[in-house]
Backbone as JSON Lines, residues from 0, in Angstrom:
{"i":0,"aa":"M","n":[-19.12,-2.92,16.25],"ca":[-18.29,-3.82,15.47],"c":[-18.02,-3.16,14.13]}
{"i":1,"aa":"K","n":[-16.8,-3.34,13.62],"ca":[-16.39,-2.81,12.32],"c":[-15.99,-3.98,11.42]}
{"i":2,"aa":"I","n":[-15.92,-3.69,10.12],"ca":[-15.44,-4.7,9.18],"c":[-14.33,-4.13,8.33]}
{"i":3,"aa":"K","n":[-13.5,-4.99,7.83],"ca":[-12.42,-4.63,6.92],"c":[-12.2,-5.8,5.97]}
{"i":4,"aa":"V","n":[-12.06,-5.49,4.69],"ca":[-11.74,-6.51,3.69],"c":[-10.28,-6.32,3.29]}
{"i":5,"aa":"L","n":[-9.52,-7.37,3.43],"ca":[-8.11,-7.37,3.05],"c":[-7.89,-8.47,2.04]}
{"i":6,"aa":"K","n":[-6.76,-8.4,1.34],"ca":[-6.45,-9.5,0.43],"c":[-5.01,-9.93,0.61]}
{"i":7,"aa":"I","n":[-4.82,-11.23,0.44],"ca":[-3.48,-11.82,0.48],"c":[-3.24,-12.41,-0.9]}
{"i":8,"aa":"R","n":[-2.39,-11.72,-1.67],"ca":[-2.09,-12.19,-3.02],"c":[-1.19,-13.42,-2.92]}
{"i":9,"aa":"I","n":[-1.53,-14.45,-3.7],"ca":[-0.8,-15.71,-3.66],"c":[0.31,-15.64,-4.71]}
{"i":10,"aa":"S","n":[1.37,-15.01,-4.31],"ca":[2.52,-14.8,-5.18],"c":[3.7,-14.52,-4.26]}
{"i":11,"aa":"D","n":[4.83,-15.13,-4.55],"ca":[6.01,-14.91,-3.72],"c":[6.33,-13.42,-3.6]}
{"i":12,"aa":"Q","n":[5.99,-12.69,-4.63],"ca":[6.31,-11.27,-4.7],"c":[5.49,-10.45,-3.69]}
{"i":13,"aa":"Y","n":[4.24,-10.82,-3.44],"ca":[3.34,-10.02,-2.62],"c":[2.93,-10.67,-1.31]}
{"i":14,"aa":"Q","n":[2.95,-11.96,-1.24],"ca":[2.32,-12.68,-0.14],"c":[2.81,-12.25,1.23]}
{"i":15,"aa":"N","n":[4.11,-12.16,1.44],"ca":[4.63,-11.79,2.76],"c":[4.16,-10.42,3.19]}
{"i":16,"aa":"M","n":[4.16,-9.46,2.26],"ca":[3.73,-8.11,2.58],"c":[2.24,-8.08,2.91]}
{"i":17,"aa":"D","n":[1.43,-8.77,2.11],"ca":[-0.01,-8.82,2.36],"c":[-0.32,-9.51,3.69]}
{"i":18,"aa":"E","n":[0.41,-10.57,3.98],"ca":[0.22,-11.25,5.25],"c":[0.59,-10.33,6.41]}
{"i":19,"aa":"A","n":[1.6,-9.5,6.23],"ca":[2.0,-8.56,7.29],"c":[0.87,-7.58,7.59]}
{"i":20,"aa":"V","n":[0.14,-7.14,6.57],"ca":[-0.98,-6.23,6.78],"c":[-2.08,-6.94,7.58]}
{"i":21,"aa":"V","n":[-2.41,-8.17,7.2],"ca":[-3.43,-8.93,7.93],"c":[-2.97,-9.16,9.37]}
{"i":22,"aa":"N","n":[-1.72,-9.56,9.55],"ca":[-1.21,-9.8,10.9],"c":[-1.23,-8.52,11.74]}
{"i":23,"aa":"D","n":[-0.99,-7.38,11.1],"ca":[-1.06,-6.11,11.8],"c":[-2.47,-5.89,12.35]}
{"i":24,"aa":"Y","n":[-3.49,-6.22,11.56],"ca":[-4.87,-6.11,12.05],"c":[-5.09,-7.03,13.25]}
{"i":25,"aa":"F","n":[-4.56,-8.25,13.18],"ca":[-4.71,-9.17,14.31],"c":[-4.03,-8.62,15.56]}
{"i":26,"aa":"D","n":[-2.91,-7.93,15.38],"ca":[-2.2,-7.35,16.53],"c":[-2.93,-6.15,17.11]}
{"i":27,"aa":"R","n":[-3.52,-5.32,16.24],"ca":[-4.09,-4.05,16.69],"c":[-5.55,-4.12,17.12]}
{"i":28,"aa":"Y","n":[-6.28,-5.13,16.66],"ca":[-7.72,-5.17,16.93],"c":[-8.12,-6.5,17.54]}
{"i":29,"aa":"D","n":[-9.23,-6.48,18.23],"ca":[-9.85,-7.71,18.71],"c":[-10.69,-8.24,17.56]}
{"i":30,"aa":"I","n":[-10.29,-9.37,17.0],"ca":[-10.98,-9.97,15.85],"c":[-12.14,-10.81,16.38]}
{"i":31,"aa":"I","n":[-13.32,-10.52,15.86],"ca":[-14.51,-11.24,16.29],"c":[-14.81,-12.41,15.36]}
{"i":32,"aa":"N","n":[-14.62,-12.19,14.06],"ca":[-14.91,-13.23,13.08],"c":[-14.05,-13.01,11.84]}
{"i":33,"aa":"V","n":[-13.64,-14.1,11.21],"ca":[-12.86,-14.04,9.98],"c":[-13.52,-14.94,8.95]}
{"i":34,"aa":"S","n":[-13.72,-14.4,7.75],"ca":[-14.22,-15.19,6.62],"c":[-13.24,-15.03,5.48]}
{"i":35,"aa":"T","n":[-13.01,-16.12,4.75],"ca":[-12.08,-16.05,3.63],"c":[-12.71,-16.64,2.38]}
{"i":36,"aa":"N","n":[-12.19,-16.21,1.25],"ca":[-12.63,-16.75,-0.03],"c":[-11.47,-16.65,-1.01]}
{"i":37,"aa":"L","n":[-11.18,-17.73,-1.71],"ca":[-10.13,-17.72,-2.72],"c":[-10.68,-17.1,-4.0]}
{"i":38,"aa":"I","n":[-10.01,-16.08,-4.5],"ca":[-10.42,-15.38,-5.72],"c":[-9.41,-15.7,-6.82]}
{"i":39,"aa":"N","n":[-9.91,-16.2,-7.93],"ca":[-9.06,-16.49,-9.09],"c":[-9.05,-15.26,-9.99]}
{"i":40,"aa":"D","n":[-7.88,-14.69,-10.17],"ca":[-7.72,-13.47,-10.95],"c":[-6.35,-13.54,-11.63]}
{"i":41,"aa":"D","n":[-5.88,-12.42,-12.2],"ca":[-4.54,-12.42,-12.79],"c":[-3.52,-12.91,-11.77]}
{"i":42,"aa":"I","n":[-3.65,-12.4,-10.56],"ca":[-2.88,-12.91,-9.43],"c":[-3.93,-13.42,-8.44]}
{"i":43,"aa":"N","n":[-3.96,-14.72,-8.2],"ca":[-4.92,-15.29,-7.27],"c":[-4.69,-14.72,-5.88]}
{"i":44,"aa":"F","n":[-5.79,-14.53,-5.13],"ca":[-5.64,-14.0,-3.79],"c":[-6.75,-14.5,-2.89]}
{"i":45,"aa":"W","n":[-6.45,-14.48,-1.59],"ca":[-7.45,-14.75,-0.57],"c":[-8.08,-13.43,-0.19]}
{"i":46,"aa":"S","n":[-9.39,-13.36,-0.29],"ca":[-10.13,-12.22,0.23],"c":[-10.44,-12.55,1.69]}
{"i":47,"aa":"V","n":[-10.08,-11.64,2.58],"ca":[-10.23,-11.88,4.02],"c":[-11.17,-10.81,4.58]}
{"i":48,"aa":"L","n":[-12.3,-11.23,5.09],"ca":[-13.26,-10.32,5.71],"c":[-13.11,-10.43,7.22]}
{"i":49,"aa":"L","n":[-12.75,-9.31,7.85],"ca":[-12.56,-9.28,9.3],"c":[-13.69,-8.5,9.96]}
{"i":50,"aa":"H","n":[-14.3,-9.07,10.97],"ca":[-15.2,-8.34,11.86],"c":[-14.36,-8.08,13.1]}
{"i":51,"aa":"Y","n":[-14.24,-6.82,13.49],"ca":[-13.34,-6.5,14.59],"c":[-13.88,-5.36,15.43]}
{"i":52,"aa":"Q","n":[-13.22,-5.16,16.56],"ca":[-13.49,-3.99,17.39],"c":[-12.16,-3.46,17.9]}
{"i":53,"aa":"E","n":[-12.17,-2.21,18.31],"ca":[-10.96,-1.57,18.8],"c":[-10.45,-2.26,20.06]}
{"i":54,"aa":"K","n":[-9.13,-2.37,20.17],"ca":[-8.51,-2.85,21.41],"c":[-8.23,-1.63,22.28]}
{"i":55,"aa":"A","n":[-8.22,-1.84,23.55],"ca":[-7.8,-0.77,24.46],"c":[-6.32,-0.51,24.24]}
{"i":56,"aa":"G","n":[-5.91,0.76,24.17],"ca":[-4.5,1.08,23.94],"c":[-4.03,0.68,22.57]}
{"i":57,"aa":"N","n":[-4.86,0.89,21.55],"ca":[-4.55,0.5,20.17],"c":[-3.21,1.06,19.71]}
{"i":58,"aa":"S","n":[-2.34,0.22,19.19],"ca":[-1.03,0.64,18.72],"c":[-1.08,1.04,17.25]}
{"i":59,"aa":"K","n":[-0.07,1.75,16.83],"ca":[0.0,2.17,15.43],"c":[0.38,1.0,14.53]}
{"i":60,"aa":"P","n":[-0.07,1.04,13.25],"ca":[0.25,-0.05,12.34],"c":[1.73,-0.04,11.95]}
{"i":61,"aa":"A","n":[2.21,-1.21,11.56],"ca":[3.56,-1.31,11.02],"c":[3.58,-0.57,9.68]}
{"i":62,"aa":"K","n":[4.65,0.12,9.4],"ca":[4.76,0.87,8.15],"c":[5.74,0.18,7.21]}
{"i":63,"aa":"I","n":[5.47,0.3,5.93],"ca":[6.3,-0.32,4.91],"c":[7.26,0.73,4.36]}
{"i":64,"aa":"K","n":[8.56,0.38,4.28],"ca":[9.55,1.3,3.74],"c":[10.62,0.52,3.01]}
{"i":65,"aa":"I","n":[10.79,0.83,1.74],"ca":[11.85,0.26,0.92],"c":[12.93,1.33,0.82]}
{"i":66,"aa":"K","n":[14.18,0.97,1.08],"ca":[15.25,1.95,1.16],"c":[16.14,2.01,-0.07]}
{"i":67,"aa":"S","n":[16.08,0.97,-0.92],"ca":[17.0,0.92,-2.05],"c":[16.34,0.3,-3.27]}
{"i":68,"aa":"E","n":[16.69,0.81,-4.43],"ca":[16.17,0.25,-5.68],"c":[16.54,-1.22,-5.81]}
{"i":69,"aa":"S","n":[17.63,-1.63,-5.2],"ca":[18.06,-3.03,-5.3],"c":[17.07,-3.99,-4.64]}
{"i":70,"aa":"E","n":[16.18,-3.47,-3.79],"ca":[15.16,-4.3,-3.15],"c":[13.96,-4.56,-4.06]}
{"i":71,"aa":"L","n":[13.89,-3.86,-5.19],"ca":[12.73,-3.96,-6.08],"c":[12.94,-5.03,-7.15]}
{"i":72,"aa":"S","n":[11.85,-5.71,-7.48],"ca":[11.88,-6.67,-8.59],"c":[11.86,-5.89,-9.91]}
{"i":73,"aa":"E","n":[12.0,-6.62,-10.99],"ca":[11.96,-5.99,-12.32],"c":[10.61,-5.3,-12.55]}
{"i":74,"aa":"E","n":[9.53,-6.0,-12.2],"ca":[8.18,-5.42,-12.36],"c":[8.01,-4.17,-11.49]}
{"i":75,"aa":"E","n":[8.51,-4.24,-10.26],"ca":[8.41,-3.1,-9.36],"c":[9.23,-1.91,-9.86]}
{"i":76,"aa":"M","n":[10.35,-2.19,-10.51],"ca":[11.15,-1.11,-11.1],"c":[10.38,-0.4,-12.21]}
{"i":77,"aa":"V","n":[9.62,-1.14,-13.0],"ca":[8.8,-0.53,-14.06],"c":[7.79,0.42,-13.42]}
{"i":78,"aa":"I","n":[7.13,-0.04,-12.38],"ca":[6.14,0.8,-11.68],"c":[6.83,2.0,-11.04]}
{"i":79,"aa":"Y","n":[7.96,1.76,-10.4],"ca":[8.73,2.84,-9.77],"c":[9.09,3.92,-10.8]}
{"i":80,"aa":"N","n":[9.52,3.51,-11.97],"ca":[9.87,4.48,-13.01],"c":[8.65,5.25,-13.51]}
{"i":81,"aa":"K","n":[7.49,4.58,-13.6],"ca":[6.25,5.29,-13.96],"c":[5.9,6.33,-12.9]}
{"i":82,"aa":"L","n":[6.07,5.95,-11.64],"ca":[5.79,6.87,-10.55],"c":[6.75,8.06,-10.57]}
{"i":83,"aa":"K","n":[8.01,7.81,-10.86],"ca":[8.99,8.9,-10.94],"c":[8.64,9.86,-12.09]}
{"i":84,"aa":"K","n":[8.19,9.3,-13.21],"ca":[7.8,10.14,-14.35],"c":[6.6,11.01,-13.96]}
{"i":85,"aa":"W","n":[5.6,10.4,-13.32],"ca":[4.43,11.16,-12.88],"c":[4.85,12.26,-11.92]}
{"i":86,"aa":"R","n":[5.73,11.93,-10.96],"ca":[6.19,12.92,-9.97],"c":[6.88,14.09,-10.64]}
{"i":87,"aa":"S","n":[7.7,13.79,-11.64],"ca":[8.41,14.85,-12.37],"c":[7.42,15.78,-13.09]}
{"i":88,"aa":"E","n":[6.44,15.18,-13.75],"ca":[5.43,15.98,-14.44],"c":[4.62,16.81,-13.45]}
{"i":89,"aa":"K","n":[4.27,16.23,-12.32],"ca":[3.49,16.92,-11.29],"c":[4.29,18.06,-10.69]}
{"i":90,"aa":"S","n":[5.57,17.82,-10.43],"ca":[6.4,18.88,-9.84],"c":[6.58,20.04,-10.82]}
{"i":91,"aa":"D","n":[6.71,19.73,-12.11],"ca":[6.79,20.79,-13.12],"c":[5.5,21.61,-13.15]}
{"i":92,"aa":"A","n":[4.36,20.92,-13.12],"ca":[3.06,21.6,-13.17],"c":[2.83,22.46,-11.93]}
{"i":93,"aa":"L","n":[3.24,21.96,-10.77],"ca":[3.04,22.7,-9.52],"c":[4.18,23.67,-9.22]}
{"i":94,"aa":"K","n":[5.25,23.59,-10.01],"ca":[6.43,24.43,-9.82],"c":[7.03,24.29,-8.41]}
{"i":95,"aa":"I","n":[7.18,23.02,-8.01],"ca":[7.81,22.7,-6.74],"c":[8.81,21.57,-6.98]}
{"i":96,"aa":"P","n":[9.83,21.44,-6.11],"ca":[10.78,20.34,-6.27],"c":[10.07,18.98,-6.13]}
{"i":97,"aa":"S","n":[10.53,18.01,-6.88],"ca":[9.89,16.69,-6.9],"c":[9.91,16.02,-5.52]}
{"i":98,"aa":"Y","n":[10.96,16.24,-4.74],"ca":[11.04,15.58,-3.43],"c":[9.97,16.09,-2.46]}
{"i":99,"aa":"I","n":[9.4,17.25,-2.74],"ca":[8.31,17.78,-1.91],"c":[7.06,16.91,-2.1]}
{"i":100,"aa":"I","n":[6.87,16.41,-3.32],"ca":[5.7,15.57,-3.61],"c":[5.89,14.22,-2.92]}
{"i":101,"aa":"F","n":[6.92,13.48,-3.32],"ca":[7.28,12.2,-2.69],"c":[8.78,12.0,-2.82]}
{"i":102,"aa":"H","n":[9.38,11.43,-1.79],"ca":[10.78,11.02,-1.86],"c":[10.86,9.71,-2.66]}
{"i":103,"aa":"N","n":[12.04,9.38,-3.12],"ca":[12.24,8.11,-3.84],"c":[11.84,6.92,-2.98]}
{"i":104,"aa":"T","n":[12.14,6.97,-1.68],"ca":[11.77,5.84,-0.81],"c":[10.26,5.65,-0.77]}
{"i":105,"aa":"H","n":[9.51,6.75,-0.83],"ca":[8.04,6.63,-0.88],"c":[7.62,5.91,-2.15]}
{"i":106,"aa":"L","n":[8.19,6.34,-3.27],"ca":[7.81,5.75,-4.56],"c":[8.22,4.28,-4.64]}
{"i":107,"aa":"M","n":[9.39,3.94,-4.09],"ca":[9.81,2.54,-4.09],"c":[8.88,1.7,-3.22]}
{"i":108,"aa":"S","n":[8.49,2.23,-2.09],"ca":[7.58,1.51,-1.2],"c":[6.21,1.34,-1.85]}
{"i":109,"aa":"I","n":[5.74,2.34,-2.54],"ca":[4.46,2.25,-3.26],"c":[4.56,1.2,-4.36]}
{"i":110,"aa":"A","n":[5.68,1.21,-5.09],"ca":[5.87,0.23,-6.17],"c":[5.89,-1.19,-5.61]}
{"i":111,"aa":"R","n":[6.44,-1.39,-4.43],"ca":[6.49,-2.71,-3.81],"c":[5.13,-3.11,-3.27]}
{"i":112,"aa":"Y","n":[4.5,-2.23,-2.49],"ca":[3.26,-2.57,-1.8],"c":[2.04,-2.54,-2.72]}
{"i":113,"aa":"K","n":[2.05,-1.66,-3.71],"ca":[0.95,-1.51,-4.67],"c":[-0.4,-1.37,-3.96]}
{"i":114,"aa":"P","n":[-0.58,-0.29,-3.21],"ca":[-1.86,-0.11,-2.53],"c":[-3.0,-0.09,-3.54]}
{"i":115,"aa":"S","n":[-4.1,-0.72,-3.2],"ca":[-5.22,-0.81,-4.15],"c":[-6.27,0.26,-3.89]}
{"i":116,"aa":"N","n":[-6.12,1.02,-2.78],"ca":[-7.04,2.11,-2.5],"c":[-6.33,3.14,-1.62]}
{"i":117,"aa":"I","n":[-7.0,4.26,-1.43],"ca":[-6.41,5.37,-0.67],"c":[-6.06,4.93,0.75]}
{"i":118,"aa":"E","n":[-6.94,4.18,1.39],"ca":[-6.71,3.76,2.78],"c":[-5.44,2.92,2.91]}
{"i":119,"aa":"D","n":[-5.16,2.09,1.92],"ca":[-3.96,1.24,1.97],"c":[-2.67,2.06,1.9]}
{"i":120,"aa":"M","n":[-2.74,3.29,1.4],"ca":[-1.54,4.12,1.32],"c":[-1.02,4.5,2.71]}
{"i":121,"aa":"E","n":[-1.88,4.42,3.71],"ca":[-1.47,4.74,5.08],"c":[-0.4,3.77,5.6]}
{"i":122,"aa":"Y","n":[-0.24,2.62,4.94],"ca":[0.77,1.64,5.36],"c":[2.16,1.97,4.84]}
{"i":123,"aa":"I","n":[2.27,2.99,3.99],"ca":[3.57,3.39,3.45],"c":[4.21,4.37,4.43]}
{"i":124,"aa":"S","n":[5.4,4.05,4.87],"ca":[6.12,4.9,5.81],"c":[6.36,6.29,5.23]}
{"i":125,"aa":"G","n":[6.05,7.31,6.01],"ca":[6.32,8.69,5.61],"c":[5.19,9.38,4.87]}
{"i":126,"aa":"L","n":[4.12,8.66,4.56],"ca":[2.99,9.29,3.88],"c":[1.95,9.72,4.9]}
{"i":127,"aa":"G","n":[1.77,11.03,4.99],"ca":[0.76,11.56,5.9],"c":[-0.56,11.77,5.17]}
{"i":128,"aa":"K","n":[-1.57,12.14,5.95],"ca":[-2.91,12.31,5.39],"c":[-2.95,13.36,4.29]}
{"i":129,"aa":"L","n":[-2.21,14.47,4.45],"ca":[-2.26,15.53,3.44],"c":[-1.73,15.06,2.09]}
{"i":130,"aa":"K","n":[-0.59,14.37,2.1],"ca":[-0.05,13.87,0.83],"c":[-0.97,12.82,0.21]}
{"i":131,"aa":"I","n":[-1.52,11.97,1.05],"ca":[-2.43,10.95,0.55],"c":[-3.67,11.6,-0.05]}
{"i":132,"aa":"E","n":[-4.22,12.6,0.63],"ca":[-5.4,13.3,0.1],"c":[-5.08,14.02,-1.2]}
{"i":133,"aa":"K","n":[-3.91,14.63,-1.26],"ca":[-3.54,15.44,-2.42],"c":[-3.16,14.59,-3.63]}
{"i":134,"aa":"F","n":[-2.41,13.51,-3.41],"ca":[-1.86,12.75,-4.53],"c":[-2.32,11.29,-4.59]}
{"i":135,"aa":"G","n":[-3.04,10.83,-3.61],"ca":[-3.41,9.41,-3.52],"c":[-4.18,8.9,-4.72]}
{"i":136,"aa":"S","n":[-5.17,9.67,-5.19],"ca":[-5.96,9.17,-6.33],"c":[-5.12,9.06,-7.58]}
{"i":137,"aa":"D","n":[-4.16,9.95,-7.78],"ca":[-3.24,9.85,-8.92],"c":[-2.43,8.56,-8.83]}
{"i":138,"aa":"I","n":[-1.94,8.26,-7.64],"ca":[-1.12,7.06,-7.43],"c":[-1.94,5.8,-7.71]}
{"i":139,"aa":"I","n":[-3.15,5.75,-7.17],"ca":[-4.02,4.58,-7.37],"c":[-4.31,4.4,-8.85]}
{"i":140,"aa":"E","n":[-4.52,5.49,-9.56],"ca":[-4.77,5.42,-11.01],"c":[-3.55,4.88,-11.74]}
{"i":141,"aa":"I","n":[-2.37,5.35,-11.4],"ca":[-1.14,4.87,-12.04],"c":[-0.97,3.37,-11.77]}
{"i":142,"aa":"L","n":[-1.2,2.94,-10.54],"ca":[-1.07,1.54,-10.18],"c":[-2.11,0.68,-10.9]}
{"i":143,"aa":"G","n":[-3.27,1.24,-11.12],"ca":[-4.32,0.52,-11.84],"c":[-3.96,0.28,-13.29]}
{"i":144,"aa":"D","n":[-3.17,1.2,-13.87],"ca":[-2.75,1.09,-15.26],"c":[-1.47,0.28,-15.41]}
{"i":145,"aa":"A","n":[-0.8,-0.01,-14.28],"ca":[0.51,-0.69,-14.34],"c":[0.36,-2.18,-14.57]}
């Protein structure tokens, strides 16, 4: 048996996306037990503790992809611009084109989803393990300061 802690932020801005992540777990795994707790924070959220096991023929998780800046809220645009600034500085330091680090769609999706840890970055469409390993901690730090 395995466990996973997820959160569902109680905000129109995040709730549907967070619920999609939880529902993805319900689709991909056999859930043995679920425990929840309401956490009062800057953004209130439900902490969801799942006890689960692998399903036979486990399918891949749904991936999050934002295609246009018009899909972002004002707050998400602020985060997106911080991410673009970081990407520009990183590409200058590494002497590689910025799109090699992350495409704009990656940054928009990160700004929308706001992964809280490295593992959550796997839900962003187009982010492979190498990019997550190489740049994930920088992204999490930027999101923590946002």
